[in-house]
N, C-alpha and C positions, 0 to 999 in steps of 0.2 A: 384367697387372694390378698394380698396387704396392700389397701388403701391407702393408709396412715401417712405420707410421705405428699400426699396429695392434694391440694388447696379444695374447696367445695366447687369450684368454678374450673375447674378441671372436671372434675370429675361428671359436671354437668356437662361441659364440653365434649367428655369422651361418651357419653350418653348417646348423647342428641346426637353426636354427628354418627354414630352408630348405627342408630336408628332412620337417617337416611341414608345412608351409605347401604344395609340390608335392606331398605324399600327399592333403593335402584336396583340392587341384585335381583331381589324377586320379579320384579316390573320384566326386565330383562329376560329372565330365564322363564317366565310366561310367554315372551316373546315370539322365545325358539324353541320351546319343546311343542312337539305335535301331539302331545298326551293331552286330548281335551280335559282329562280329570285331574292330572297333574297341572294345568293350564290354570285350572279353578283354584287349587290349591295355593299355588304361588300369589296368584291376585290376592286371596285371602289374604297369606303371610304379609303380604306388600301393606292391604289397607290397615293391617295390626301394627304394621311396623310405623307409619303413619299417626293413627294412633297414641302410640306409645312418644313420637317426638310431639306431639302435640299436647299431649299432658306435662312430658318433663320441660318443654318451651313457657308453658304458661308459670312453673314451680320453680324455672329461675329467676324470671322475673318475680317474684311474689319474694324469693328467700335471696336476692339480690339484685335490688333496685338502685338500677344506676349503674349498674355492671352492663358494661356491651357485649351483648352474642356476638363474639366474633370466633365463628370454629376455624379450629388450625385445619393445615391439610393432614397431617399428622395427628391420629388422637394422642395427647397427652398418655392416655393408659395402653399400652398395645393390646390390641385384642387381633383374632383373625380374621381374615379377609374370603373374602366370595371373588376367584378369579375370573370373573364374566367378559374379562377383554380377550380371553383365549380362547378363539373359535374354533378349538381343535380340540378343546375337552370334552369328554365324554359325561352326560348328566349323570351317571353315576357319580363323578368325581366332584362334579357340581354339589350335588346334594352333599356327599362327605364333608364337603369343606363349608355348605350351610348348615350340616350340623355342628360340628368344631365352633363355629361362629353364635349358634346358639347354645349351644353347653356353654360358651365362656363368657355370654351376655349372662347366663343365670348366674354363673358365680361373680358375676363384678353386678348383680343388682342385689347381690345377697350380700356382699362387703359393703356396697355403697351405703345400704341401709343399716348394716353396724356404724357405719363412718356416722351417718346425721344420729345414731342414738333413737330415745323413744318418742315417737313424732307418728303423726299423720300419715307423714312423706315416708316414713320408716318404712308402714304398712304398707303403701300404694309401692313401693319398691318389691318387699317381698312378693307381694301382688305379679308384681311384672318378672320377676325370677319363676313364679310357677308357671307363670304363660309361657314364658322362654322353652322351660321344660316340655311343656306341651308341641310347642313349634318342634324343637328337637323331637319327639315319639313320633310327631305325623311325618315326619323328613324323613326317620328313622324307617317307615311302613314305607314309604312312596320310594327309598334306596332299592330296600329290600325287592319291589316289585319291578323296579328299575332294571335292576340286574339279570331279573331270572328274563325278562323280556326284551332287553334291549335288541339284542341281535336277532330276535325273531322279527323285529323292525324295519331290521335290512331286505328281509325277504316279503314283510305285509306293509306298507307303509299305511295302510286306511286300517289298522289295528286299532286305535286309540283316538279316531275321529269322533264319537259318543254320535248322540242320537240328533 
Protein backbone atom coordinates (compact mmCIF):
# COMPACT_ATOMS: atom_id res chain seq x y z
CA UNK A 1 0.00 0.00 0.00
CA UNK A 2 1.55 3.28 -1.10
CA UNK A 3 1.03 5.97 1.54
CA UNK A 4 3.62 8.43 0.23
CA UNK A 5 1.01 10.95 -0.95
CA UNK A 6 -0.61 11.21 2.49
CA UNK A 7 0.30 13.58 5.29
CA UNK A 8 1.19 12.12 8.66
CA UNK A 9 -1.97 13.48 10.27
CA UNK A 10 -4.10 11.81 7.58
CA UNK A 11 -2.47 8.49 8.36
CA UNK A 12 -3.24 8.95 12.04
CA UNK A 13 -6.83 9.96 11.21
CA UNK A 14 -7.22 6.82 9.09
CA UNK A 15 -5.75 4.54 11.75
CA UNK A 16 -7.75 6.00 14.63
CA UNK A 17 -11.00 6.05 12.65
CA UNK A 18 -10.46 2.45 11.54
CA UNK A 19 -9.93 1.35 15.15
CA UNK A 20 -13.07 3.17 16.30
CA UNK A 21 -15.13 1.72 13.45
CA UNK A 22 -13.78 -1.80 14.07
CA UNK A 23 -14.52 -1.58 17.78
CA UNK A 24 -18.09 -0.54 17.00
CA UNK A 25 -18.50 -3.34 14.45
CA UNK A 26 -17.18 -6.03 16.79
CA UNK A 27 -19.33 -4.74 19.65
CA UNK A 28 -22.43 -4.90 17.49
CA UNK A 29 -21.48 -8.34 16.18
CA UNK A 30 -21.05 -9.53 19.78
CA UNK A 31 -24.56 -8.31 20.49
CA UNK A 32 -26.21 -10.11 17.58
CA UNK A 33 -24.53 -13.51 17.62
CA UNK A 34 -26.18 -16.36 19.52
CA UNK A 35 -22.88 -18.24 19.71
CA UNK A 36 -21.50 -17.65 23.22
CA UNK A 37 -17.93 -18.46 22.16
CA UNK A 38 -18.05 -16.15 19.14
CA UNK A 39 -19.55 -13.42 21.34
CA UNK A 40 -16.45 -13.66 23.55
CA UNK A 41 -14.16 -13.47 20.50
CA UNK A 42 -15.92 -10.32 19.28
CA UNK A 43 -15.67 -8.71 22.73
CA UNK A 44 -11.95 -9.54 22.77
CA UNK A 45 -11.48 -7.98 19.31
CA UNK A 46 -13.44 -4.86 20.32
CA UNK A 47 -11.17 -4.50 23.35
CA UNK A 48 -8.07 -4.91 21.18
CA UNK A 49 -9.26 -2.19 18.80
CA UNK A 50 -9.84 0.15 21.74
CA UNK A 51 -6.29 -0.43 22.99
CA UNK A 52 -4.94 0.37 19.53
CA UNK A 53 -7.04 3.55 19.36
CA UNK A 54 -5.78 4.69 22.75
CA UNK A 55 -2.14 4.19 21.82
CA UNK A 56 -2.57 5.82 18.41
CA UNK A 57 -4.28 8.83 19.97
CA UNK A 58 -1.46 9.28 22.47
CA UNK A 59 1.11 8.99 19.69
CA UNK A 60 -0.83 11.50 17.56
CA UNK A 61 -0.68 14.05 20.40
CA UNK A 62 3.04 13.35 20.91
CA UNK A 63 4.01 13.60 17.25
CA UNK A 64 1.64 16.37 16.18
CA UNK A 65 1.34 18.76 19.13
CA UNK A 66 -1.16 21.50 18.51
CA UNK A 67 -2.94 19.64 15.69
CA UNK A 68 -6.60 19.00 16.47
CA UNK A 69 -7.70 15.38 16.30
CA UNK A 70 -10.70 15.92 14.02
CA UNK A 71 -11.64 12.61 12.49
CA UNK A 72 -13.31 12.80 9.08
CA UNK A 73 -16.50 10.89 8.28
CA UNK A 74 -14.62 9.07 5.52
CA UNK A 75 -11.06 7.87 6.02
CA UNK A 76 -8.42 9.64 3.92
CA UNK A 77 -6.98 6.21 3.04
CA UNK A 78 -9.78 3.95 1.79
CA UNK A 79 -10.03 0.72 3.78
CA UNK A 80 -12.68 -2.03 3.69
CA UNK A 81 -15.56 -1.70 6.14
CA UNK A 82 -17.86 -4.17 7.87
CA UNK A 83 -21.53 -3.72 6.85
CA UNK A 84 -23.04 -3.90 10.32
CA UNK A 85 -26.12 -1.90 9.26
CA UNK A 86 -27.46 -4.75 7.10
CA UNK A 87 -29.65 -6.77 9.48
CA UNK A 88 -30.20 -9.58 6.97
CA UNK A 89 -26.56 -10.42 6.34
CA UNK A 90 -25.32 -13.84 7.43
CA UNK A 91 -22.74 -13.98 10.21
CA UNK A 92 -20.36 -15.82 7.87
CA UNK A 93 -20.50 -12.82 5.50
CA UNK A 94 -19.84 -10.40 8.37
CA UNK A 95 -16.86 -12.54 9.30
CA UNK A 96 -15.60 -12.39 5.68
CA UNK A 97 -15.88 -8.62 5.73
CA UNK A 98 -14.09 -8.46 9.09
CA UNK A 99 -11.32 -10.65 7.68
CA UNK A 100 -10.89 -8.26 4.73
CA UNK A 101 -10.78 -5.30 7.13
CA UNK A 102 -8.14 -6.98 9.31
CA UNK A 103 -6.00 -7.91 6.28
CA UNK A 104 -6.21 -4.32 5.01
CA UNK A 105 -5.32 -3.01 8.49
CA UNK A 106 -2.26 -5.26 8.53
CA UNK A 107 -1.11 -3.90 5.17
CA UNK A 108 -1.89 -0.33 6.25
CA UNK A 109 0.17 -0.62 9.46
CA UNK A 110 3.12 -2.14 7.61
CA UNK A 111 3.03 0.74 5.12
CA UNK A 112 2.51 3.31 7.90
CA UNK A 113 5.60 1.90 9.63
CA UNK A 114 7.66 2.39 6.46
CA UNK A 115 6.27 5.91 6.13
CA UNK A 116 7.50 6.98 9.59
CA UNK A 117 10.97 5.46 9.12
CA UNK A 118 13.10 3.81 11.75
CA UNK A 119 11.63 4.74 15.10
CA UNK A 120 10.02 3.23 18.15
CA UNK A 121 6.66 4.14 16.65
CA UNK A 122 7.50 2.17 13.49
CA UNK A 123 8.19 -0.84 15.69
CA UNK A 124 4.82 -0.36 17.39
CA UNK A 125 3.10 -0.16 14.00
CA UNK A 126 4.84 -3.36 12.94
CA UNK A 127 3.55 -5.00 16.10
CA UNK A 128 0.03 -3.74 15.30
CA UNK A 129 0.36 -5.31 11.85
CA UNK A 130 1.27 -8.61 13.47
CA UNK A 131 -1.71 -8.34 15.81
CA UNK A 132 -4.06 -7.60 12.90
CA UNK A 133 -2.76 -10.74 11.20
CA UNK A 134 -3.63 -12.67 14.36
CA UNK A 135 -7.11 -11.16 14.33
CA UNK A 136 -7.49 -12.25 10.72
CA UNK A 137 -6.52 -15.83 11.60
CA UNK A 138 -8.93 -15.89 14.55
CA UNK A 139 -11.75 -14.67 12.29
CA UNK A 140 -10.80 -17.18 9.60
CA UNK A 141 -11.19 -20.06 12.06
CA UNK A 142 -14.48 -18.68 13.37
CA UNK A 143 -15.78 -18.23 9.82
CA UNK A 144 -15.02 -21.86 8.99
CA UNK A 145 -16.88 -22.98 12.12
CA UNK A 146 -19.78 -20.61 11.42
CA UNK A 147 -20.16 -21.90 7.87
CA UNK A 148 -20.19 -25.46 9.14
CA UNK A 149 -22.79 -24.82 11.83
CA UNK A 150 -24.79 -21.86 10.41
CA UNK A 151 -27.51 -24.07 8.92
CA UNK A 152 -27.57 -26.25 12.04
CA UNK A 153 -28.49 -23.19 14.15
CA UNK A 154 -31.78 -23.01 12.26
CA UNK A 155 -32.72 -26.41 13.67
CA UNK A 156 -31.03 -26.27 17.07
CA UNK A 157 -30.99 -22.69 18.38
CA UNK A 158 -29.48 -23.75 21.74
CA UNK A 159 -26.34 -25.15 20.15
CA UNK A 160 -24.03 -22.26 21.14
CA UNK A 161 -25.47 -21.19 24.45
CA UNK A 162 -22.33 -22.19 26.30
CA UNK A 163 -22.02 -23.25 29.95
